[in-house]
N, CA, C and O of each residue as an XYZ file, in Angstrom:
292
protein
N     -10.566     -5.272    -62.706
C      -9.514     -4.319    -63.000
C      -8.669     -4.164    -61.759
O      -9.190     -4.104    -60.645
N      -7.361     -4.097    -61.951
C      -6.440     -4.034    -60.833
C      -5.229     -3.194    -61.212
O      -4.776     -3.211    -62.356
N      -4.721     -2.469    -60.244
C      -3.501     -1.699    -60.451
C      -2.352     -2.448    -59.805
O      -2.390     -2.726    -58.607
N      -1.336     -2.777    -60.578
C      -0.143     -3.460    -60.071
C       0.908     -2.408    -59.740
O       1.058     -1.418    -60.457
N       1.623     -2.630    -58.663
C       2.652     -1.698    -58.199
C       4.017     -2.348    -58.403
O       4.266     -3.455    -57.925
N       4.895     -1.650    -59.117
C       6.216     -2.186    -59.452
C       7.346     -1.453    -58.740
O       8.430     -1.288    -59.299
N       7.095     -1.015    -57.511
C       8.143     -0.321    -56.756
C       9.338     -1.243    -56.538
O      10.482     -0.794    -56.602
N       9.087     -2.523    -56.280
C      10.184     -3.456    -56.043
C      11.104     -3.580    -57.259
O      12.312     -3.766    -57.112
N      10.529     -3.475    -58.458
C      11.341     -3.529    -59.681
C      12.282     -2.330    -59.738
O      13.468     -2.471    -60.037
N      11.737     -1.145    -59.446
C      12.568      0.061    -59.480
C      13.608      0.049    -58.365
O      14.733      0.510    -58.561
N      13.239     -0.477    -57.190
C      14.214     -0.594    -56.098
C      15.389     -1.465    -56.528
O      16.544     -1.124    -56.271
N      15.100     -2.580    -57.177
C      16.165     -3.471    -57.642
C      17.041     -2.779    -58.690
O      18.266     -2.896    -58.654
N      16.412     -2.060    -59.620
C      17.174     -1.357    -60.656
C      18.077     -0.291    -60.060
O      19.175     -0.046    -60.560
N      17.606      0.350    -58.979
C      18.378      1.434    -58.345
C      19.271      0.932    -57.214
O      20.000      1.707    -56.594
N      19.205     -0.389    -56.949
C      19.979     -1.005    -55.866
C      19.762     -0.260    -54.554
O      20.711      0.139    -53.879
N      18.482     -0.082    -54.210
C      18.084      0.672    -53.026
C      17.196     -0.212    -52.154
O      16.404     -1.004    -52.664
N      17.331     -0.071    -50.847
C      16.501     -0.843    -49.927
C      15.184     -0.122    -49.664
O      15.058      1.079    -49.900
N      14.209     -0.878    -49.171
C      12.918     -0.292    -48.797
C      13.117      0.752    -47.712
O      12.507      1.821    -47.758
N      13.964      0.454    -46.739
C      14.222      1.393    -45.649
C      14.823      2.703    -46.134
O      14.425      3.779    -45.689
N      15.779      2.609    -47.047
C      16.403      3.817    -47.598
C      15.381      4.648    -48.372
O      15.325      5.868    -48.224
N      14.573      3.982    -49.197
C      13.555      4.703    -49.963
C      12.561      5.373    -49.029
O      12.215      6.538    -49.227
N      12.101      4.657    -48.018
C      11.147      5.221    -47.057
C      11.732      6.472    -46.394
O      11.049      7.490    -46.277
N      12.988      6.398    -45.964
C      13.644      7.561    -45.351
C      13.703      8.742    -46.320
O      13.424      9.881    -45.945
N      14.066      8.460    -47.552
C      14.254      9.533    -48.534
C      12.951     10.188    -48.970
O      12.951     11.359    -49.348
N      11.829      9.447    -48.926
C      10.553     10.066    -49.321
C       9.732     10.518    -48.120
O       8.708     11.183    -48.278
N      10.181     10.155    -46.917
C       9.526     10.670    -45.722
C       8.286      9.915    -45.271
O       7.365     10.516    -44.719
N       8.251      8.591    -45.501
C       7.155      7.777    -44.958
C       7.765      6.605    -44.197
O       8.957      6.323    -44.327
N       6.954      5.935    -43.415
C       7.466      4.806    -42.649
C       7.685      3.607    -43.568
O       7.000      3.460    -44.580
N       8.649      2.745    -43.210
C       8.836      1.526    -44.003
C       7.560      0.676    -44.059
O       7.295      0.025    -45.069
N       6.775      0.681    -42.985
C       5.523     -0.093    -42.981
C       4.538      0.455    -44.010
O       3.904     -0.313    -44.733
N       4.408      1.780    -44.079
C       3.495      2.368    -45.071
C       4.003      2.156    -46.489
O       3.208      1.954    -47.407
N       5.313      2.199    -46.679
C       5.864      1.917    -48.002
C       5.612      0.462    -48.379
O       5.322      0.166    -49.539
N       5.719     -0.449    -47.415
C       5.459     -1.862    -47.684
C       4.006     -2.083    -48.114
O       3.740     -2.885    -49.009
N       3.069     -1.376    -47.480
C       1.651     -1.481    -47.868
C       1.479     -1.059    -49.325
O       0.779     -1.721    -50.092
N       2.115      0.036    -49.697
C       2.037      0.513    -51.077
C       2.749     -0.458    -52.019
O       2.203     -0.830    -53.057
N       3.946     -0.860    -51.663
C       4.763     -1.739    -52.506
C       4.086     -3.080    -52.766
O       4.199     -3.636    -53.858
N       3.386     -3.595    -51.766
C       2.749     -4.903    -51.900
C       1.348     -4.845    -52.485
O       0.653     -5.860    -52.538
N       0.928     -3.655    -52.927
C      -0.350     -3.512    -53.602
C      -1.559     -3.543    -52.684
O      -2.676     -3.768    -53.150
N      -1.364     -3.323    -51.389
C      -2.478     -3.348    -50.446
C      -3.052     -1.959    -50.172
O      -4.058     -1.842    -49.472
N      -2.439     -0.916    -50.702
C      -2.926      0.447    -50.478
C      -4.203      0.689    -51.279
O      -4.342      0.205    -52.403
N      -5.124      1.435    -50.695
C      -6.365      1.797    -51.384
C      -6.191      3.093    -52.174
O      -6.967      3.377    -53.086
N      -5.176      3.873    -51.823
C      -4.944      5.160    -52.484
C      -3.478      5.550    -52.296
O      -2.791      5.033    -51.415
N      -3.020      6.459    -53.131
C      -1.679      7.022    -52.970
C      -1.784      8.522    -53.245
O      -2.394      8.943    -54.227
N      -1.197      9.296    -52.387
C      -1.191     10.750    -52.586
C      -0.268     11.099    -53.740
O       0.774     10.473    -53.935
N      -0.669     12.112    -54.504
C       0.195     12.558    -55.597
C       1.547     13.022    -55.066
O       2.566     12.830    -55.730
N       1.574     13.626    -53.885
C       2.841     14.074    -53.301
C       3.760     12.879    -53.042
O       4.969     12.966    -53.258
N       3.189     11.767    -52.582
C       3.981     10.560    -52.344
C       4.461      9.977    -53.667
O       5.618      9.572    -53.786
N       3.582      9.934    -54.655
C       3.955      9.432    -55.974
C       5.060     10.293    -56.581
O       6.007      9.769    -57.167
N       4.940     11.605    -56.442
C       5.965     12.516    -56.954
C       7.299     12.284    -56.250
O       8.348     12.279    -56.893
N       7.264     12.093    -54.933
C       8.495     11.843    -54.177
C       9.137     10.527    -54.610
O      10.356     10.449    -54.762
N       8.319      9.496    -54.808
C       8.837      8.216    -55.295
C       9.536      8.397    -56.645
O      10.643      7.900    -56.855
N       8.880      9.107    -57.544
C       9.450      9.329    -58.880
C      10.743     10.137    -58.805
O      11.697      9.859    -59.532
N      10.770     11.130    -57.930
C      11.982     11.954    -57.804
C      13.150     11.125    -57.283
O      14.242     11.168    -57.850
N      12.931     10.379    -56.220
C      14.007      9.600    -55.609
C      14.446      8.448    -56.516
O      15.639      8.172    -56.637
N      13.485      7.781    -57.150
C      13.811      6.644    -58.009
C      14.147      7.060    -59.439
O      14.507      6.223    -60.267
N      14.027      8.361    -59.724
C      14.330      8.902    -61.056
C      13.568      8.131    -62.134
O      14.154      7.544    -63.043
N      12.239      8.156    -61.997
C      11.393      7.427    -62.940
C      10.093      8.189    -63.159
O       9.886      9.259    -62.587
N       9.230      7.636    -63.981
C       7.920      8.196    -64.256
C       6.861      7.388    -63.499
O       7.110      6.233    -63.156
N       5.678      7.971    -63.230
C       4.622      7.221    -62.542
C       4.295      5.892    -63.219
O       4.003      4.907    -62.541
N       4.341      5.858    -64.531
C       4.063      4.631    -65.268
C       5.092      3.533    -65.046
O       4.828      2.367    -65.336
N       6.266      3.898    -64.534
C       7.265      2.890    -64.191
C       6.909      2.189    -62.883
O       7.404      1.097    -62.604
N       6.053      2.819    -62.085
C       5.687      2.301    -60.768
C       4.310      1.666    -60.726
O       4.068      0.761    -59.927
N       3.403      2.131    -61.579
C       2.018      1.669    -61.564
C       1.596      1.216    -62.954
O       1.935      1.845    -63.957
N       0.846      0.105    -62.999
C       0.317     -0.354    -64.287
C      -1.011     -1.050    -64.051
O      -1.245     -1.621    -62.986
N      -1.868     -0.998    -65.042
C      -3.182     -1.622    -64.969
C      -3.085     -3.058    -65.454
O      -2.407     -3.341    -66.442
N      -3.768     -3.976    -64.753
C      -3.870     -5.368    -65.176
C      -5.348     -5.749    -65.240
O      -6.142     -5.342    -64.391
N      -5.699     -6.519    -66.233
C      -7.070     -7.030    -66.340
C      -7.303     -8.054    -65.228
O      -6.356     -8.654    -64.719
N      -8.559     -8.244    -64.859
C      -8.907     -9.251    -63.845
C      -8.383    -10.609    -64.269
O      -8.443    -10.972    -65.444
N      -7.866    -11.360    -63.300
C      -7.379    -12.699    -63.588
C      -5.995    -12.741    -64.206
O      -5.509    -13.818    -64.550
N      -5.340    -11.576    -64.358
C      -3.986    -11.558    -64.937
C      -3.002    -12.127    -63.928
O      -3.272    -12.158    -62.727
N      -1.879    -12.567    -64.418
C      -0.834    -13.119    -63.546
C      -0.410    -12.098    -62.509
O      -0.373    -10.901    -62.797
N      -0.088    -12.557    -61.298
C       0.375    -11.679    -60.253
C      -0.703    -11.239    -59.297
O      -0.418    -10.524    -58.336
N      -1.955    -11.654    -59.537
C      -3.040    -11.264    -58.622
C      -3.201    -12.303    -57.568
O      -4.060    -12.170    -56.696
């Protein structure tokens, strides 16, 4: 079981850079990159809420479950 992170999809839809998003939600670009690339072990609800507010989306637009062996792993 794996959680896929689709922050890059929302960034493209909103025509926003990683640096701009990081500034607007109050985390470093490096920490946002860890989350965006699926290497984070956890995400704070406050960070998830900030992402949703800035990107004007729902948590399900950013995170999705994939079965083991699914494409993208």
